[in-house]
C-alpha positions in Angstrom: -92.3 -27.6 -36.6 -96.0 -28.3 -36.3 -96.7 -24.6 -35.5 -94.6 -23.5 -38.5 -96.5 -25.9 -40.8 -99.8 -24.7 -39.5 -98.9 -21.1 -40.0 -97.9 -21.8 -43.6 -101.1 -23.5 -44.4 -103.2 -20.8 -42.8 -101.2 -18.1 -44.6 -101.8 -19.8 -48.0 -105.6 -20.1 -47.3 -105.8 -16.4 -46.4 -104.0 -15.4 -49.6 -106.4 -17.5 -51.7 -109.4 -15.7 -50.1 -107.9 -12.3 -50.4 -108.5 -12.3 -54.2 -112.3 -12.8 -53.8 -114.8 -10.0 -53.5 -118.5 -11.0 -54.0 -119.0 -14.7 -54.2 -119.5 -16.1 -57.7 -121.8 -19.2 -58.1 -122.5 -20.7 -61.6 -126.1 -21.8 -61.8 -126.9 -24.4 -64.5 -129.8 -23.5 -66.9 -129.2 -19.8 -66.8 -127.6 -17.6 -69.3 -124.9 -16.4 -67.0 -123.6 -16.2 -63.5 -125.8 -15.3 -60.5 -124.0 -12.6 -58.5 -124.7 -12.7 -54.7 -123.5 -9.6 -53.0 -122.8 -10.5 -49.4 -123.1 -7.7 -46.9 -119.8 -6.4 -45.6 -118.7 -8.0 -42.4 -118.8 -6.1 -39.2 -115.4 -4.5 -38.5 -113.2 -6.5 -36.3 -110.4 -5.3 -34.1 -107.0 -5.5 -35.8 -105.3 -8.5 -34.3 -102.0 -8.0 -32.5 -99.3 -9.6 -34.6 -97.6 -12.6 -33.0 -94.1 -11.5 -32.1 -91.2 -13.3 -33.7 -88.0 -14.1 -31.9 -85.4 -11.5 -32.9 -82.1 -12.9 -34.0 -79.2 -12.5 -31.5 -77.0 -9.5 -31.9 -73.4 -9.7 -30.6 -72.5 -8.2 -27.2 -70.2 -5.2 -27.4 -67.2 -6.9 -25.8 -65.9 -9.4 -23.3 -66.2 -8.9 -19.5 -63.2 -8.5 -17.3 -62.1 -11.4 -15.1 -59.3 -11.9 -12.6 -57.3 -14.7 -14.0 -54.0 -14.0 -15.9 -54.6 -13.3 -19.5 -58.3 -12.6 -19.0 -60.9 -13.4 -21.7 -59.8 -13.1 -25.3 -62.2 -11.3 -27.7 -62.3 -13.8 -30.6 -64.6 -11.7 -32.8 -68.1 -13.1 -33.7 -69.7 -16.3 -34.8 -73.0 -16.6 -36.7 -75.6 -19.3 -36.9 -79.4 -19.8 -37.1 -80.0 -17.9 -33.9 -78.0 -14.8 -35.0 -74.5 -13.5 -34.4 -72.7 -13.8 -31.1 -69.7 -12.3 -29.5 -67.1 -15.0 -28.7 -65.0 -14.7 -25.6 -62.3 -17.4 -25.3 -61.4 -18.6 -21.8 -57.8 -18.6 -20.5 -55.9 -21.8 -20.5 -56.0 -21.8 -16.7 -58.2 -20.0 -14.2 -55.6 -19.1 -11.6 -57.9 -16.9 -9.5 -61.6 -17.3 -8.6 -63.7 -15.9 -11.4 -67.3 -15.6 -12.6 -68.5 -16.0 -16.2 -71.6 -13.7 -16.3 -74.6 -14.2 -18.5 -74.5 -11.4 -21.1 -77.0 -11.4 -24.0 -75.3 -12.0 -27.4 -72.2 -13.5 -25.8 -70.8 -17.1 -26.0 -67.8 -18.4 -24.1 -65.3 -20.7 -25.9 -62.8 -23.3 -24.7 -59.6 -22.8 -26.6 -58.2 -26.3 -25.7 -57.9 -28.1 -22.4 -58.9 -25.4 -20.0 -58.1 -25.9 -16.3 -59.8 -24.5 -13.1 -56.9 -24.1 -10.8 -53.8 -26.4 -10.5 -53.7 -29.7 -8.6 -53.5 -29.1 -4.9 -52.3 -32.5 -4.0 -53.5 -35.7 -2.3 -53.6 -34.5 1.3 -54.6 -30.8 0.7 -57.6 -29.4 2.5 -57.9 -26.0 0.8 -60.0 -24.7 -2.0 -57.7 -22.7 -4.3 -59.9 -21.5 -7.2 -63.6 -21.5 -7.8 -65.1 -20.8 -11.2 -68.7 -19.6 -11.1 -70.9 -19.9 -14.2 -74.1 -17.9 -14.2 -77.5 -19.3 -15.4 -78.1 -19.0 -19.1 -74.4 -19.1 -20.0 -73.5 -21.1 -23.2 -69.9 -22.4 -23.5 -68.8 -24.1 -26.8 -65.8 -26.0 -27.9 -64.4 -28.2 -30.6 -61.8 -31.0 -31.0 -60.2 -32.2 -27.8 -61.1 -29.1 -25.8 -62.4 -29.8 -22.3 -62.9 -28.1 -19.0 -60.9 -29.8 -16.2 -61.5 -28.8 -12.6 -58.3 -29.9 -10.8 -58.2 -31.5 -7.4 -58.6 -28.9 -4.6 -60.6 -26.4 -6.8 -64.3 -26.0 -7.5 -66.8 -25.4 -10.3 -70.0 -23.6 -9.3 -72.1 -24.0 -12.5 -75.6 -23.5 -11.3 -78.3 -22.9 -13.9 -82.0 -22.7 -13.3 -84.9 -24.6 -14.7 -85.7 -21.6 -16.9 -82.1 -20.9 -17.8 -79.9 -24.0 -17.8 -76.2 -23.7 -18.6 -75.4 -25.3 -22.0 -72.0 -26.8 -22.8 -71.9 -27.7 -26.5 -70.0 -27.8 -29.8 -69.1 -25.2 -32.4 -71.2 -27.1 -34.9 -74.2 -26.7 -32.7 -73.6 -22.9 -32.7 -73.3 -22.6 -36.5 -76.4 -24.8 -37.0 -74.9 -27.9 -38.7 -75.2 -30.4 -35.7 -77.9 -33.0 -36.1 -79.7 -35.4 -33.8 -77.0 -38.0 -34.6 -73.9 -35.7 -34.3 -71.4 -36.6 -31.6 -67.6 -36.5 -30.8 -67.4 -32.7 -31.5 -65.5 -31.7 -28.3 -64.2 -33.2 -25.0 -66.5 -32.7 -22.0 -66.5 -31.6 -18.4 -64.1 -33.2 -15.8 -64.5 -32.8 -12.1 -61.6 -34.1 -9.9 -61.5 -34.4 -6.2 -59.8 -35.9 -3.1 -62.0 -38.9 -2.2 -60.8 -42.5 -2.3 -60.1 -44.6 -5.3 -59.3 -48.3 -5.6 -56.9 -48.2 -8.6 -53.5 -46.6 -7.9 -51.3 -45.1 -10.6 -48.4 -46.8 -8.8 -48.6 -49.9 -6.5 -51.6 -51.7 -8.1 -54.9 -51.8 -6.3 -55.8 -51.7 -2.6 -57.3 -54.9 -1.3 -58.4 -53.8 2.2 -60.2 -50.9 3.7 -57.2 -49.7 5.7 -55.4 -48.8 2.5 -52.2 -50.3 4.0 -50.9 -51.4 0.6 -50.9 -47.8 -0.7 -52.1 -45.2 1.8 -51.7 -42.4 -0.8 -53.5 -44.2 -3.6 -54.4 -41.9 -6.5 -55.1 -42.3 -10.2 -54.5 -40.4 -13.4 -57.2 -39.0 -15.6 -58.3 -40.9 -18.6 -58.6 -38.9 -21.8 -56.0 -36.2 -20.8 -53.0 -35.3 -22.9 -50.9 -34.8 -19.7 -50.8 -36.6 -16.3 -53.6 -35.2 -14.2 -54.0 -36.9 -10.8 -57.1 -37.4 -8.7 -58.0 -39.1 -5.5 -57.3 -38.7 -1.8 -58.5 -39.7 1.6 -61.5 -37.3 2.1 -64.7 -39.0 0.9 -66.7 -35.8 1.9 -64.6 -33.6 -0.4 -66.4 -31.0 -2.5 -65.6 -30.2 -6.2 -68.4 -27.7 -6.3 -71.9 -27.7 -7.5 -73.3 -28.5 -11.0 -77.0 -28.0 -11.3 -79.3 -27.5 -14.3 -76.7 -28.2 -17.0 -76.9 -29.7 -20.5 -73.8 -31.2 -22.1 -74.2 -31.8 -25.8 -72.2 -33.5 -28.6 -69.2 -34.4 -26.5 -66.9 -37.4 -26.0 -63.7 -36.8 -28.0 -61.3 -39.8 -28.4 -57.7 -38.9 -27.9 -56.6 -42.4 -28.7 -58.3 -45.9 -28.7 -59.4 -46.6 -25.2 -58.6 -43.1 -24.0 -61.7 -40.9 -24.2 -63.6 -38.2 -22.6 -67.4 -38.2 -22.1 -70.0 -35.6 -21.3 -69.2 -35.7 -17.6 -66.2 -37.5 -16.1 -65.7 -37.5 -12.4 -62.5 -38.7 -10.7 -62.4 -39.0 -6.9 -65.1 -36.4 -6.2 -66.6 -36.5 -2.7 -70.1 -36.4 -1.2 -69.8 -32.6 -0.7 -70.1 -32.2 -4.5 -73.7 -31.4 -5.6 -74.9 -32.7 -9.0 -78.6 -32.4 -9.9 -80.6 -31.9 -13.1 -78.0 -33.0 -15.6 -78.6 -33.9 -19.3 -76.0 -35.7 -21.3 -76.8 -35.6 -25.0 -75.1 -37.6 -27.7 -71.8 -38.4 -26.1 -69.6 -40.4 -28.4 -68.3 -42.4 -25.5 -70.1 -43.0 -22.2 -72.9 -40.7 -21.2 -71.3 -40.2 -17.7 -68.4 -42.0 -16.1 -67.4 -42.1 -12.5 -63.9 -43.1 -11.4 -63.8 -43.6 -7.7 -65.1 -41.1 -5.2 -68.5 -40.7 -3.6 -71.0 -39.6 -6.3 -74.6 -38.4 -5.6 -76.8 -37.4 -8.6 -80.5 -36.6 -8.7 -82.5 -36.1 -11.9 -80.1 -37.4 -14.6 -81.0 -37.8 -18.2 -78.5 -39.6 -20.5 -79.7 -39.5 -24.1 -78.1 -41.0 -27.1 -74.7 -42.1 -25.6 -72.6 -44.1 -28.1 -71.0 -46.4 -25.6 -72.3 -47.1 -22.1 -74.8 -44.7 -20.7 -73.7 -45.0 -17.1 -70.1 -46.3 -16.5 -69.0 -46.7 -12.8 -65.5 -48.0 -11.9 -62.4 -47.6 -9.8 -64.0 -47.9 -6.4 -66.8 -45.3 -7.0 -69.6 -45.2 -4.4 -72.4 -43.9 -6.5 -76.1 -43.3 -5.6 -78.3 -42.1 -8.5 -81.9 -41.1 -8.0 -84.5 -40.5 -10.8 -82.6 -41.5 -13.9 -83.7 -41.6 -17.6 -81.6 -43.4 -20.1 -82.7 -43.5 -23.8 -80.4 -44.9 -26.5 -80.3 -44.1 -30.2 -81.1 -46.9 -32.5 -77.8 -46.7 -34.4 -75.4 -46.8 -31.5 -74.9 -47.6 -27.8 -73.7 -50.4 -25.5 -75.0 -51.2 -22.0 -77.2 -48.8 -20.1 -75.0 -49.7 -17.1 -71.4 -50.9 -17.1 -70.2 -51.5 -13.5 -66.7 -52.7 -12.8 -64.3 -53.1 -9.9 -60.7 -54.4 -10.5 -60.0 -58.0 -9.6 -57.3 -60.5 -10.2 -57.1 -62.4 -13.5 -56.2 -65.9 -12.0 -57.1 -65.3 -8.4 -60.1 -63.2 -7.5 -59.0 -60.1 -5.6 -61.7 -57.6 -4.9 -60.4 -54.0 -4.7 -61.1 -51.6 -2.0 -63.1 -49.5 -1.9 -65.3 -52.0 -3.7 -67.2 -50.2 -6.5 -70.8 -49.8 -5.6 -73.7 -48.5 -7.7 -77.2 -47.9 -6.4 -79.9 -46.6 -8.7 -83.4 -45.8 -7.6 -86.5 -44.8 -9.7 -85.1 -45.2 -13.1 -86.4 -45.8 -16.7 -84.0 -47.4 -19.2 -84.9 -47.5 -22.9 -82.6 -49.7 -24.9 -82.8 -49.1 -28.7 -79.3 -50.0 -29.9 -79.1 -53.1 -32.1 -75.4 -53.6 -31.0 -76.1 -53.8 -27.3 -75.7 -57.2 -25.8 -77.1 -56.5 -22.4 -78.8 -53.6 -20.6 -76.9 -54.0 -17.3 -73.5 -55.5 -17.0 -71.6 -55.9 -13.7 -68.2 -57.5 -13.1 -65.0 -57.5 -11.1 -66.8 -57.9 -7.7 -68.7 -54.6 -7.9 -71.8 -54.2 -5.7 -75.1 -53.4 -7.5 -78.5 -52.2 -6.2 -81.4 -51.4 -8.5 -84.7 -50.4 -7.1 -88.0 -49.2 -8.6 -86.9 -49.5 -12.2 -88.4 -50.0 -15.7 -86.2 -51.5 -18.4 -87.6 -51.4 -21.9 -85.7 -53.6 -24.3 -86.7 -52.6 -27.8 -84.8 -55.5 -29.5 -86.0 -58.1 -27.1 -84.6 -61.0 -29.1 -81.0 -59.8 -29.1 -80.3 -58.2 -25.7 -80.3 -59.6 -22.2 -81.7 -57.6 -19.3 -78.7 -58.5 -17.0 -75.3 -59.9 -17.4 -73.2 -60.6 -14.3 -69.6 -61.9 -14.6 -67.7 -63.8 -12.0 -68.9 -65.3 -8.8 -67.6 -62.5 -6.5 -69.8 -60.1 -8.5 -72.8 -62.2 -8.0 -71.9 -62.6 -4.3 -71.7 -58.8 -4.0 -75.2 -58.2 -5.4 -76.9 -55.8 -3.0 -80.4 -56.4 -4.4 -82.7 -56.0 -7.4 -86.1 -55.0 -6.1 -89.3 -53.7 -7.8 -87.7 -53.9 -11.2 -89.3 -54.9 -14.5 -87.8 -55.8 -17.8 -89.2 -57.2 -21.1 -86.7 -60.1 -21.4 -89.3 -62.5 -22.8 -88.5 -66.1 -21.9 -84.9 -66.4 -23.0 -83.3 -62.9 -22.6 -83.6 -62.2 -19.0 -80.2 -62.9 -17.5 -76.8 -64.4 -18.4 -73.5 -65.2 -16.9 -70.0 -65.0 -18.3 -70.4 -68.7 -19.4 -66.7 -69.5 -18.8 -65.2 -72.5 -17.2 -63.9 -72.6 -13.7 -65.2 -72.1 -10.1 -65.2 -68.3 -10.5 -67.5 -68.2 -13.5 -71.2 -67.7 -13.6 -73.9 -69.5 -15.5 -77.1 -68.1 -16.9 -79.2 -69.9 -14.3 -77.1 -68.7 -11.4 -77.4 -65.1 -12.5 -81.1 -65.4 -13.1 -81.6 -66.8 -9.6 -79.5 -64.0 -8.1 -81.2 -61.2 -9.9 -84.8 -62.5 -9.2 -84.1 -63.2 -5.5 -85.3 -59.7 -4.6 -88.9 -58.6 -4.3 -91.3 -57.7 -7.1 -88.9 -58.6 -10.0 -90.4 -59.4 -13.3 -88.0 -60.0 -16.2 -90.8 -61.1 -18.7 -92.9 -57.9 -18.2 -95.1 -56.4 -20.9 -93.9 -52.8 -21.1 -96.7 -50.2 -21.5 -94.7 -46.9 -21.4 -96.0 -43.9 -23.3 -94.1 -40.9 -24.5 -91.0 -43.1 -24.4 -90.5 -43.0 -20.6 -93.9 -42.2 -19.0 -95.5 -45.1 -17.0 -98.5 -46.8 -18.5 -101.0 -49.0 -16.8 -98.6 -51.9 -16.4 -95.9 -50.0 -14.7 -98.4 -48.2 -12.5 -99.5 -51.6 -11.1 -96.0 -52.6 -9.9 -95.5 -52.7 -6.2 -92.7 -50.3 -5.0 -89.7 -50.9 -2.8 -88.6 -48.6 0.0 -85.0 -47.8 -1.0 -84.4 -45.4 1.9 -82.8 -48.2 3.9 -80.1 -48.5 1.3 -79.3 -44.8 1.1 -80.6 -41.7 2.8 -80.1 -40.0 -0.5 -83.3 -41.9 -1.7 -85.5 -40.3 0.8 -88.5 -39.9 0.9 -89.8 -43.3 -0.3 -91.6 -43.3 -3.6 -95.0 -44.7 -4.4 -94.2 -45.6 -8.1 -91.5 -47.4 -10.1 -89.7 -45.8 -13.0 -88.4 -42.3 -13.3 -91.6 -40.7 -14.5 -95.0 -41.5 -12.9 -97.1 -39.5 -15.4 -96.9 -36.8 -18.1 -97.2 -34.0 -15.6 -94.1 -35.4 -13.8 -92.1 -35.4 -17.0 -92.8 -31.7 -17.4 -92.2 -30.9 -13.8 -89.0 -32.9 -13.3 -87.3 -32.7 -16.7 -89.3 -30.7 -19.2 -88.3 -27.2 -18.2 -84.5 -27.4 -18.5 -83.7 -30.2 -21.0 -83.5 -30.0 -24.8 -85.6 -32.1 -27.2 -84.5 -34.5 -30.0 -85.9 -37.3 -32.1 -84.4 -39.7 -29.6 -86.2 -38.2 -26.6 -88.7 -35.3 -26.7 -89.2 -33.9 -23.2 -91.6 -31.3 -24.4 -89.1 -28.7 -23.1 -89.6 -25.0 -23.7 -85.8 -24.7 -24.2 -86.3 -26.2 -27.7 -84.3 -28.6 -29.7 -80.8 -29.9 -28.9 -79.7 -28.9 -32.4 -80.3 -25.2 -31.7 -79.2 -22.7 -29.0 -81.7 -21.3 -26.4 -82.2 -17.6 -26.7 -83.3 -15.7 -23.6 -85.0 -12.3 -23.6 
């Protein structure tokens, strides 16, 4: 916008000067004007005009794919970037297929779209793989979602220069704003790794799974029963790199929602890196069970929890940015593991979340705490910066129930601006299983280099300032090999150059978080030449 304004001002100035020939200066005390004839300027080379980005023109038609029914040519759709050919995906990909990048072409979800059919709890095959090429844009509306069934794979691998964009119809036609949300469902990856909550038979309470050796669960937010889970913690649901998921999170019913990315029982063989969730109306990302590994994750503007981890998930997240909108958003982390109501029963696998090198920016006036853990879940936070904008209303940490406090893995080299009375709180209930504020504060600060009354000096929303630069780091490689090599700084972003290098080339910008990305604003579509 600044460049446009500068061009308009300069253009008006040139127009004003164009009407002048010789300069005219009125001299007092004379009978008329004194005319000064300036010599003509030396000829200058004609400047090369600055090229303007041409509007998109629609592709001639839809490519051919293998799955039954193929792609449906759904005519064209127009918006600020031009006119695009729309190719609607089949209801089910029943054969391995590729969605190629074609200039002037968008792919559309016509409803809940499935990659393969469920292969079952004990299956070992990969039935169908859907490949999505760099630069592809897929849009949807309403409850439409892409669901990768258990035993199938999604290979959606963009590049830094050409990320894959999953977005809404409103984004395409140019009416989505920086506060738009809940315009379509989201992406769902399902797999055959272990979960703790069983759709039948309650929860597992030991690591042998003797109560329910075939424990599986059903997908939240689905119109039909869609199972996930298995016994293979190394299962692969594919690879998902350099992706943006915008304006998602459709609610099918109260308490039954989809978010930008939902995983259910995916295994450690699944690759997820360089992912941006933008304005999900529910959680930014939610992990149900499975073994989840994500590097370079940006959750911007989620309307509920930014990171939600549950159902026995074993999640390691490295280099994470969370920035809330001022008008909406709950906890930055909600961590849960099912337990008994009257008698504490910690489920197995015990939910465990480890986050290393992170920066959380809490802006929501409705958030009660930045990090909330309960149900006996294990939590490890290392090398983190927690910026609480409304420091008088929100706690840095809340940990419910004694078994959750006992399961605390460690908080190390973490700073938060919790002032003197908003650092940590318990559930404040009665009974031996409940936690007090003092107990939680003691547990959270028992680690090394923890300061919950820290003076935040971040610049550019998430870039370390002098204060953060001075915090001693913690070697998290002993907690997970995924965190190797050890870092020499806390927070996600050491300096401005790192913001550009790690996130700036493939994300989109908004008033909530401006990455300085060359891909432009989240409210418009990227156009590649």
